[in-house]
C-alpha positions as a Markdown table, in Angstrom:
| # | Residue | x | y | z |
|---|---|---|---|---|
| 1 | Met | 6.4 | -35.9 | -20.0 |
| 2 | Asn | 3.4 | -34.0 | -18.2 |
| 3 | Thr | 4.3 | -31.0 | -16.2 |
| 4 | Thr | 4.7 | -32.5 | -12.7 |
| 5 | Lys | 7.1 | -35.4 | -13.9 |
| 6 | Gln | 8.8 | -33.1 | -15.8 |
| 7 | Phe | 9.4 | -30.9 | -12.8 |
| 8 | Trp | 10.8 | -33.9 | -11.1 |
| 9 | Ala | 12.9 | -34.7 | -13.7 |
| 10 | Leu | 14.9 | -31.8 | -14.2 |
| 11 | Phe | 14.8 | -30.9 | -10.4 |
| 12 | Lys | 16.6 | -34.0 | -10.0 |
| 13 | Phe | 19.2 | -33.2 | -12.8 |
| 14 | Gln | 19.6 | -29.7 | -11.4 |
| 15 | Thr | 20.6 | -31.0 | -7.7 |
| 16 | Thr | 23.2 | -33.6 | -9.2 |
| 17 | Ile | 24.6 | -32.0 | -11.8 |
| 18 | Asn | 26.7 | -29.6 | -9.6 |
| 19 | Pro | 26.8 | -31.1 | -6.2 |
| 20 | Phe | 29.3 | -28.3 | -5.0 |
| 21 | Ile | 25.9 | -25.6 | -4.7 |
| 22 | Trp | 25.2 | -28.1 | -1.2 |
| 23 | Phe | 27.9 | -26.6 | 0.5 |
| 24 | Leu | 27.3 | -23.2 | -0.6 |
| 25 | Pro | 25.0 | -22.2 | 2.6 |
| 26 | Leu | 27.5 | -24.1 | 5.4 |
| 27 | Val | 30.1 | -22.0 | 3.7 |
| 28 | Phe | 28.7 | -18.6 | 3.7 |
| 29 | Gly | 26.3 | -18.9 | 6.5 |
| 30 | Val | 28.9 | -19.8 | 8.9 |
| 31 | Pro | 26.6 | -16.6 | 11.0 |
| 32 | Leu | 23.6 | -18.3 | 10.8 |
| 33 | Leu | 25.4 | -21.5 | 12.2 |
| 34 | Leu | 27.7 | -19.9 | 15.0 |
| 35 | Pro | 24.4 | -19.6 | 16.9 |
| 36 | Leu | 22.9 | -23.1 | 16.3 |
| 37 | Ile | 26.3 | -24.7 | 17.5 |
| 38 | Ser | 26.9 | -22.2 | 20.2 |
| 39 | Gly | 22.8 | -22.4 | 21.4 |
| 40 | Ser | 22.8 | -18.8 | 21.4 |
| 41 | Val | 19.7 | -18.9 | 19.7 |
| 42 | Ala | 18.2 | -20.3 | 22.4 |
| 43 | Lys | 19.5 | -18.3 | 25.2 |
| 44 | Thr | 17.8 | -15.7 | 27.3 |
| 45 | Tyr | 20.3 | -12.9 | 27.4 |
| 46 | His | 22.2 | -11.1 | 23.9 |
| 47 | Pro | 24.8 | -8.6 | 24.7 |
| 48 | Ser | 23.6 | -6.5 | 21.4 |
| 49 | Phe | 20.7 | -5.6 | 19.9 |
| 50 | Phe | 23.0 | -4.5 | 16.6 |
| 51 | Ser | 24.4 | -7.7 | 16.4 |
| 52 | Leu | 21.8 | -9.6 | 16.7 |
| 53 | Leu | 20.0 | -8.4 | 13.8 |
| 54 | Met | 22.8 | -8.0 | 11.8 |
| 55 | Asn | 22.4 | -9.6 | 8.2 |
| 56 | Gln | 26.4 | -9.7 | 7.1 |
| 57 | Asn | 25.9 | -13.1 | 5.5 |
| 58 | Leu | 23.4 | -11.7 | 2.7 |
| 59 | Phe | 25.9 | -11.3 | 0.2 |
| 60 | Phe | 26.2 | -15.7 | 0.1 |
| 61 | Val | 22.4 | -15.0 | -2.0 |
| 62 | Gly | 23.9 | -13.1 | -4.8 |
| 63 | Phe | 26.3 | -16.2 | -5.6 |
| 64 | Ile | 23.7 | -18.7 | -5.0 |
| 65 | Gly | 21.8 | -16.7 | -7.3 |
| 66 | Ala | 24.0 | -16.2 | -10.4 |
| 67 | Met | 25.2 | -19.6 | -10.2 |
| 68 | Ile | 21.7 | -20.9 | -10.3 |
| 69 | Met | 19.4 | -18.7 | -11.9 |
| 70 | Ala | 21.5 | -17.8 | -15.4 |
| 71 | Pro | 25.3 | -18.9 | -15.0 |
| 72 | Glu | 25.6 | -18.9 | -18.4 |
| 73 | Lys | 25.1 | -14.8 | -17.8 |
| 74 | Phe | 26.5 | -14.1 | -14.8 |
| 75 | Gln | 29.3 | -16.6 | -14.1 |
| 76 | Phe | 32.8 | -15.3 | -15.4 |
| 77 | Gly | 34.6 | -18.0 | -17.3 |
| 78 | Gly | 34.2 | -19.0 | -20.8 |
| 79 | Ser | 30.7 | -20.6 | -22.0 |
| 80 | Asn | 32.1 | -24.3 | -23.0 |
| 81 | Leu | 32.8 | -24.6 | -19.3 |
| 82 | Ile | 29.8 | -22.8 | -17.6 |
| 83 | Ser | 27.8 | -25.0 | -20.0 |
| 84 | Ser | 29.2 | -28.6 | -19.6 |
| 85 | Tyr | 29.5 | -27.6 | -15.5 |
| 86 | Tyr | 26.0 | -26.5 | -15.5 |
| 87 | Gly | 24.2 | -29.2 | -18.4 |
| 88 | Gly | 23.4 | -26.3 | -20.5 |
| 89 | Glu | 23.9 | -28.2 | -23.3 |
| 90 | Phe | 21.9 | -30.9 | -22.1 |
| 91 | Met | 19.1 | -28.3 | -21.4 |
| 92 | Leu | 19.2 | -26.9 | -24.5 |
| 93 | Thr | 19.3 | -29.7 | -26.6 |
| 94 | Arg | 16.2 | -30.7 | -25.4 |
| 95 | Ala | 12.3 | -30.1 | -25.7 |
| 96 | Ile | 11.6 | -29.0 | -22.4 |
| 97 | Asp | 9.1 | -26.5 | -20.8 |
| 98 | Arg | 11.4 | -23.2 | -20.4 |
| 99 | Pro | 8.6 | -21.8 | -17.1 |
| 100 | Val | 9.0 | -25.7 | -15.5 |
| 101 | Leu | 12.8 | -25.0 | -15.9 |
| 102 | Tyr | 12.7 | -21.9 | -14.7 |
| 103 | Arg | 10.7 | -22.6 | -11.8 |
| 104 | Val | 13.2 | -25.8 | -11.1 |
| 105 | Lys | 15.8 | -23.2 | -10.5 |
| 106 | Ala | 13.7 | -21.2 | -8.1 |
| 107 | Val | 12.6 | -23.8 | -6.2 |
| 108 | Leu | 16.4 | -25.0 | -5.5 |
| 109 | Leu | 17.7 | -21.5 | -4.8 |
| 110 | Phe | 14.7 | -20.9 | -2.4 |
| 111 | Leu | 15.9 | -24.0 | -1.0 |
| 112 | Leu | 19.2 | -23.4 | -0.4 |
| 113 | Val | 19.0 | -19.6 | 0.9 |
| 114 | Leu | 16.0 | -21.1 | 3.0 |
| 115 | Leu | 16.8 | -24.0 | 4.8 |
| 116 | Leu | 19.1 | -22.5 | 7.4 |
| 117 | Pro | 17.2 | -19.6 | 8.2 |
| 118 | Phe | 14.4 | -22.2 | 8.9 |
| 119 | Val | 16.7 | -23.9 | 10.7 |
| 120 | Gly | 17.2 | -21.4 | 12.9 |
| 121 | Val | 13.0 | -20.5 | 13.6 |
| 122 | Leu | 12.8 | -24.4 | 14.6 |
| 123 | Asn | 15.8 | -24.2 | 17.0 |
| 124 | Ser | 14.5 | -20.6 | 18.5 |
| 125 | Val | 11.5 | -22.4 | 19.4 |
| 126 | His | 12.7 | -24.8 | 22.5 |
| 127 | Lys | 14.2 | -21.2 | 24.3 |
| 128 | Pro | 12.0 | -18.0 | 23.0 |
| 129 | Asp | 12.3 | -15.8 | 25.5 |
| 130 | Leu | 15.0 | -13.2 | 25.1 |
| 131 | Ile | 16.8 | -10.4 | 27.2 |
| 132 | Val | 18.8 | -8.1 | 24.9 |
| 133 | Thr | 21.2 | -4.9 | 25.5 |
| 134 | Glu | 19.8 | -2.1 | 23.9 |
| 135 | Tyr | 21.6 | 1.7 | 25.3 |
| 136 | Ser | 19.7 | 3.8 | 22.9 |
| 137 | Lys | 17.0 | 5.7 | 24.4 |
| 138 | Gln | 14.9 | 6.0 | 21.2 |
| 139 | Ala | 15.2 | 2.5 | 20.2 |
| 140 | Gln | 14.3 | 1.2 | 23.5 |
| 141 | Gln | 11.0 | 3.4 | 23.2 |
| 142 | Glu | 10.5 | 2.0 | 19.7 |
| 143 | Cys | 10.7 | -1.7 | 20.8 |
| 144 | Leu | 8.3 | -1.1 | 23.9 |
| 145 | Ser | 6.0 | 0.6 | 21.7 |
| 146 | Gln | 5.9 | -1.7 | 18.5 |
| 147 | Val | 7.2 | -5.1 | 19.6 |
| 148 | Pro | 4.5 | -6.8 | 21.4 |
| 149 | Gly | 4.8 | -7.9 | 25.4 |
| 150 | Ser | 8.5 | -5.9 | 25.4 |
| 151 | Thr | 9.6 | -4.5 | 28.8 |
| 152 | Leu | 12.2 | -2.7 | 30.0 |
| 153 | Leu | 14.2 | -4.0 | 33.0 |
| 154 | Pro | 15.4 | -1.9 | 35.7 |
| 155 | Ser | 19.3 | -1.8 | 36.2 |
| 156 | Glu | 21.1 | -3.3 | 39.1 |
| 157 | Tyr | 22.9 | -0.5 | 39.4 |
| 158 | Lys | 21.3 | 3.1 | 40.7 |
| 159 | Lys | 23.6 | 5.1 | 38.8 |
| 160 | Ser | 23.4 | 3.3 | 35.8 |
| 161 | Pro | 20.2 | 4.0 | 32.9 |
| 162 | Pro | 18.3 | 0.6 | 32.1 |
| 163 | Ser | 19.7 | -1.2 | 29.5 |
| 164 | Leu | 18.3 | -4.3 | 29.7 |
| 165 | Leu | 14.7 | -5.2 | 26.8 |
| 166 | Ser | 12.9 | -8.7 | 28.1 |
| 167 | Ile | 10.8 | -9.8 | 24.5 |
| 168 | Pro | 8.4 | -12.5 | 25.4 |
| 169 | Arg | 9.1 | -14.8 | 22.1 |
| 170 | Gly | 11.9 | -12.8 | 21.2 |
| 171 | Asn | 14.0 | -15.2 | 20.0 |
| 172 | Val | 11.3 | -16.8 | 17.7 |
| 173 | Leu | 10.4 | -13.2 | 16.2 |
| 174 | Val | 14.3 | -12.5 | 15.9 |
| 175 | Ala | 14.5 | -16.0 | 14.0 |
| 176 | Glu | 11.6 | -15.2 | 11.7 |
| 177 | Trp | 12.8 | -11.8 | 10.8 |
| 178 | Gln | 15.8 | -13.6 | 9.6 |
| 179 | Phe | 13.9 | -15.7 | 7.7 |
| 180 | Trp | 12.3 | -12.9 | 6.2 |
| 181 | Val | 15.2 | -11.3 | 5.2 |
| 182 | Phe | 16.3 | -13.9 | 3.2 |
| 183 | Leu | 13.1 | -14.6 | 1.5 |
| 184 | Ala | 12.7 | -10.6 | 0.4 |
| 185 | Val | 16.2 | -10.9 | -0.9 |
| 186 | Ala | 16.0 | -13.8 | -2.5 |
| 187 | Val | 12.7 | -12.6 | -4.3 |
| 188 | Leu | 14.5 | -9.1 | -5.2 |
| 189 | Leu | 17.3 | -11.2 | -6.5 |
| 190 | Gln | 15.5 | -13.2 | -9.3 |
| 191 | Leu | 13.6 | -10.2 | -10.1 |
| 192 | Leu | 16.7 | -8.3 | -10.6 |
| 193 | Ile | 18.2 | -11.1 | -12.6 |
| 194 | Met | 15.8 | -11.3 | -15.1 |
| 195 | Val | 15.4 | -7.4 | -15.4 |
| 196 | Leu | 19.2 | -7.3 | -16.3 |
| 197 | Tyr | 19.5 | -10.8 | -18.3 |
| 198 | Pro | 18.6 | -9.1 | -21.9 |
| 199 | Phe | 21.6 | -6.3 | -21.7 |
| 200 | Lys | 24.8 | -6.7 | -23.4 |
| 201 | Tyr | 26.8 | -5.8 | -20.1 |
| 202 | Ala | 24.0 | -7.2 | -17.6 |
| 203 | Lys | 27.2 | -9.0 | -16.0 |
| 204 | Phe | 28.7 | -6.1 | -14.8 |
| 205 | Val | 26.2 | -4.2 | -13.4 |
| 206 | Phe | 25.1 | -7.0 | -11.6 |
| 207 | Trp | 28.3 | -7.7 | -10.0 |
| 208 | Ala | 28.7 | -3.8 | -9.5 |
| 209 | Leu | 25.5 | -3.6 | -7.6 |
| 210 | Phe | 26.3 | -6.6 | -5.6 |
| 211 | Phe | 29.7 | -5.3 | -4.1 |
| 212 | Val | 27.9 | -1.9 | -4.0 |
| 213 | Leu | 25.3 | -3.7 | -1.7 |
| 214 | Ile | 27.6 | -5.4 | 0.6 |
| 215 | Phe | 28.7 | -2.7 | 2.1 |
| 216 | Val | 25.3 | -1.3 | 2.9 |
| 217 | Pro | 24.8 | -2.7 | 6.0 |
| 218 | Leu | 28.4 | -1.7 | 7.1 |
| 219 | Phe | 26.2 | 2.4 | 7.4 |
| 220 | Asp | 24.8 | 0.9 | 10.1 |
| 221 | Leu | 27.5 | 1.3 | 11.9 |
| 222 | Thr | 27.8 | 5.3 | 12.0 |
| 223 | His | 24.2 | 4.6 | 13.8 |
| 224 | Leu | 26.5 | 3.0 | 16.8 |
| 225 | Gly | 26.9 | 5.4 | 19.9 |
| 226 | Lys | 23.7 | 7.6 | 18.9 |
| 227 | Asp | 20.4 | 7.8 | 20.6 |
| 228 | Gln | 18.5 | 6.5 | 17.6 |
| 229 | Pro | 17.5 | 2.8 | 16.2 |
| 230 | Thr | 20.0 | 1.7 | 13.4 |
| 231 | Phe | 18.3 | 1.0 | 10.1 |
| 232 | Asn | 18.0 | -2.5 | 11.1 |
| 233 | Glu | 16.5 | -2.5 | 14.3 |
| 234 | Gln | 13.7 | 0.0 | 12.2 |
| 235 | Ile | 12.9 | -2.5 | 10.0 |
| 236 | Phe | 12.7 | -5.4 | 12.6 |
| 237 | Phe | 10.2 | -3.1 | 14.7 |
| 238 | Ser | 8.2 | -1.9 | 11.7 |
| 239 | Phe | 8.2 | -6.4 | 10.7 |
| 240 | Ala | 7.5 | -7.2 | 14.7 |
| 241 | Ser | 4.5 | -4.8 | 15.1 |
| 242 | His | 2.5 | -5.2 | 11.5 |
| 243 | Gln | 3.8 | -9.4 | 10.9 |
| 244 | Thr | 0.7 | -10.0 | 9.0 |
| 245 | Leu | 0.5 | -7.3 | 6.8 |
| 246 | Phe | 4.7 | -8.0 | 6.0 |
| 247 | Trp | 4.0 | -11.9 | 5.0 |
| 248 | Ile | 0.7 | -11.0 | 3.1 |
| 249 | Phe | 2.8 | -8.3 | 0.9 |
| 250 | Thr | 5.2 | -10.9 | 0.9 |
| 251 | Ala | 3.2 | -13.6 | -0.4 |
| 252 | Leu | 1.9 | -11.5 | -3.7 |
| 253 | Thr | 5.3 | -10.3 | -4.0 |
| 254 | Phe | 6.5 | -13.5 | -4.7 |
| 255 | Val | 3.8 | -15.3 | -6.4 |
| 256 | Leu | 3.6 | -12.4 | -9.0 |
| 257 | Ser | 7.2 | -12.1 | -9.0 |
| 258 | Gln | 7.7 | -16.0 | -9.7 |
| 259 | Leu | 4.6 | -15.8 | -12.6 |
| 260 | Trp | 6.3 | -12.6 | -14.3 |
| 261 | Cys | 10.3 | -14.4 | -13.8 |
| 262 | Glu | 9.0 | -17.5 | -15.4 |
| 263 | Arg | 7.2 | -15.9 | -18.4 |
| 264 | Arg | 9.8 | -13.7 | -19.5 |
| 265 | Phe | 12.5 | -16.6 | -19.1 |
| 266 | Ala | 10.3 | -18.4 | -21.2 |
| 267 | Gln | 10.7 | -15.3 | -24.0 |
| 268 | Leu | 14.0 | -14.6 | -24.0 |
| 269 | Glu | 16.7 | -15.9 | -26.4 |
| 270 | Gln | 19.6 | -17.8 | -24.9 |
């Protein structure tokens, strides 16, 4: 069987052996689905820049990654249960190209992780412009200087400082940024899994890091009420002003990391 036929045969097997995985993006991706259901992604106005850029549902990438890329190493439960549930016994008893098997797993991971963000990008095109509230003067200035075409709208009340930012194609830009964040996290996730894989306590290190990183976005809450942009806003502004560089660097990282992970997976003992 040539590489292409083997890839599609393995991909079909991976997508049917565990149908539950197709529900994970729907379960853990609710924060991404809500704007699509309510239409807020396509709305002109959003009440908070902070909440617009939050990534509180990134944790589901870790669950999906551990489930798909190396369940025998990072999932809790008996080895026999994991082997039967994920088809591990089937894989180990047949002569298959291990880099192709890893490539199939990676494709499935990126498909599940990026499906909803991609839908968000498509949905944002219907009404691309954005008006968003931002009270931080420093964040306003960074937005005006780094986000192309952004302007500060005058306040309706004379005694109130202006707080509304108008961003042409802002909805599209935010959706693209969300897509990039999920892509970057998925790339880093598979690198982490392959780095930890050979170690004895890899499972415990992985989940310890996972639960620590879950709380990282909460540190942004300490910036609320202060006259400075949050961490998410700073990354977003950099992304908006250097999109081409971001995508080129991400593409190179994606390709190189994928090749390295495939090679490492082929050399590891199962």
